[in-house]
C-alpha positions as CSV (number, residue, x, y, z in Angstrom):
1,M,0.0,0.0,0.0
2,N,3.0,2.3,-0.2
3,W,1.8,3.4,-3.6
4,V,-1.3,4.9,-2.0
5,I,0.8,7.1,0.3
6,F,2.7,8.4,-2.7
7,A,-0.4,8.9,-4.8
8,V,-2.1,10.9,-2.0
9,G,1.1,12.9,-1.6
10,S,1.0,13.5,-5.4
11,A,-2.6,14.8,-5.2
12,F,-1.8,17.0,-2.2
13,F,1.3,18.6,-3.8
14,A,-0.5,19.0,-7.1
15,G,-3.3,20.9,-5.3
16,L,-0.7,23.0,-3.5
17,T,1.0,23.6,-6.8
18,A,-2.1,25.2,-8.2
19,I,-2.4,27.7,-5.4
20,L,1.3,28.5,-5.2
21,G,1.5,28.7,-9.0
22,K,-1.4,31.1,-9.2
23,L,0.3,33.3,-6.7
24,G,3.6,33.0,-8.6
25,V,2.4,34.0,-12.1
26,E,0.9,37.2,-10.9
27,G,2.7,40.0,-12.8
28,M,5.1,37.5,-14.5
29,N,5.3,35.9,-17.9
30,S,3.9,32.4,-17.5
31,N,6.6,30.9,-19.6
32,L,9.3,32.4,-17.4
33,A,7.4,31.2,-14.3
34,T,7.4,27.7,-15.7
35,F,11.2,28.0,-16.4
36,I,11.9,29.0,-12.8
37,R,9.7,26.2,-11.5
38,T,11.6,23.7,-13.7
39,I,15.0,24.9,-12.4
40,V,13.8,24.5,-8.8
41,I,12.6,20.9,-9.6
42,F,15.9,20.2,-11.3
43,F,17.8,21.1,-8.1
44,V,15.4,19.4,-5.7
45,I,15.4,16.1,-7.6
46,G,19.2,16.3,-8.2
47,G,19.6,16.8,-4.4
48,I,17.5,13.7,-3.7
49,I,19.3,11.6,-6.2
50,T,22.7,12.7,-4.7
51,A,21.5,12.2,-1.1
52,R,20.3,8.7,-1.9
53,N,23.4,7.9,-4.1
54,E,21.2,6.9,-7.0
55,W,23.1,8.4,-9.9
56,E,23.4,6.0,-12.8
57,L,25.5,6.5,-15.9
58,P,23.4,7.0,-19.1
59,Q,25.2,4.1,-20.9
60,H,23.5,1.8,-18.4
61,I,20.0,3.1,-19.3
62,A,18.4,1.3,-22.2
63,A,17.5,3.4,-25.3
64,K,13.7,2.6,-25.2
65,P,13.1,3.8,-21.6
66,L,15.3,6.8,-22.1
67,T,13.3,7.8,-25.2
68,F,10.0,7.5,-23.4
69,L,11.4,9.5,-20.5
70,I,12.4,12.2,-22.8
71,L,9.0,12.3,-24.5
72,S,7.4,12.3,-21.1
73,G,9.5,15.3,-20.2
74,V,8.4,17.1,-23.3
75,A,4.8,16.3,-22.5
76,T,5.3,17.5,-18.9
77,G,6.9,20.7,-20.1
78,L,4.0,21.5,-22.5
79,S,1.5,20.6,-19.8
80,W,3.2,23.0,-17.3
81,L,3.4,25.8,-19.9
82,C,-0.4,25.5,-20.6
83,Y,-1.2,25.1,-16.9
84,Y,0.7,28.3,-15.9
85,R,-0.8,30.3,-18.8
86,A,-4.3,29.1,-17.8
87,L,-3.6,30.1,-14.2
88,Q,-2.6,33.5,-15.3
89,L,-5.9,33.9,-17.2
90,A,-8.3,32.3,-14.8
91,P,-8.9,31.4,-11.1
92,A,-7.1,28.3,-9.8
93,S,-10.5,26.9,-8.8
94,W,-11.5,26.9,-12.5
95,V,-8.2,25.7,-13.9
96,A,-7.4,22.9,-11.5
97,P,-10.6,20.9,-12.2
98,I,-10.1,21.0,-15.9
99,D,-6.5,20.0,-15.5
100,K,-7.8,16.9,-13.7
101,L,-9.2,15.7,-17.0
102,S,-5.7,14.3,-17.2
103,V,-6.9,11.4,-15.1
104,V,-9.6,10.5,-17.6
105,I,-7.1,10.9,-20.5
106,A,-4.6,8.6,-18.7
107,I,-7.3,6.0,-18.2
108,V,-8.3,6.0,-21.8
109,L,-4.7,6.0,-23.1
110,G,-3.8,3.2,-20.6
111,V,-6.6,1.0,-21.9
112,L,-6.0,1.9,-25.6
113,L,-2.2,2.0,-25.8
114,L,-1.0,-0.2,-22.9
115,G,-3.8,-2.8,-23.0
116,E,-4.7,-2.2,-19.3
117,P,-7.9,-4.0,-18.3
118,I,-11.2,-2.1,-18.5
119,S,-13.9,-2.7,-15.9
120,M,-17.3,-1.2,-15.0
121,K,-15.6,0.3,-11.9
122,L,-13.0,2.0,-14.2
123,V,-15.6,3.3,-16.6
124,L,-17.8,4.6,-13.7
125,G,-15.0,6.3,-12.0
126,A,-13.8,8.0,-15.2
127,S,-17.3,9.0,-16.0
128,L,-17.8,10.5,-12.5
129,I,-14.5,12.4,-12.8
130,L,-15.6,13.7,-16.2
131,A,-19.0,14.7,-14.8
132,G,-17.3,16.5,-11.9
133,V,-15.0,18.4,-14.2
134,L,-17.9,19.5,-16.3
135,V,-20.0,20.6,-13.3
136,L,-17.1,22.6,-11.8
137,A,-15.9,24.1,-15.1
138,F,-19.2,25.1,-16.6
């Protein structure tokens, strides 16, 4: 059940990110704000890897996982750029729920691209998330 603790931590910090990000983009270019955030993340994660002695030489990392990590990084960067611009233009309480459509998108892509099993529970949960986003956004 360790994954649940990390998943709840992820949700908490994502929620906190919306509020802190909204305060951070006031009077600043949203792209510059994303850049500053990215630099901070770089140093925080670098510090964690150093403290845990987890550095691994790139030649030991297979090409396929590295390619997907690079693509994931590009997707993350584009997501953050869009997110910060949206926060600059609208209240966090409007932006954050729409951002959570990512859960539904991840479920659909997981089923379609990764062959993850589909169940009524999964369909119902995704539908409820979608309904909640629509209620909050419109």
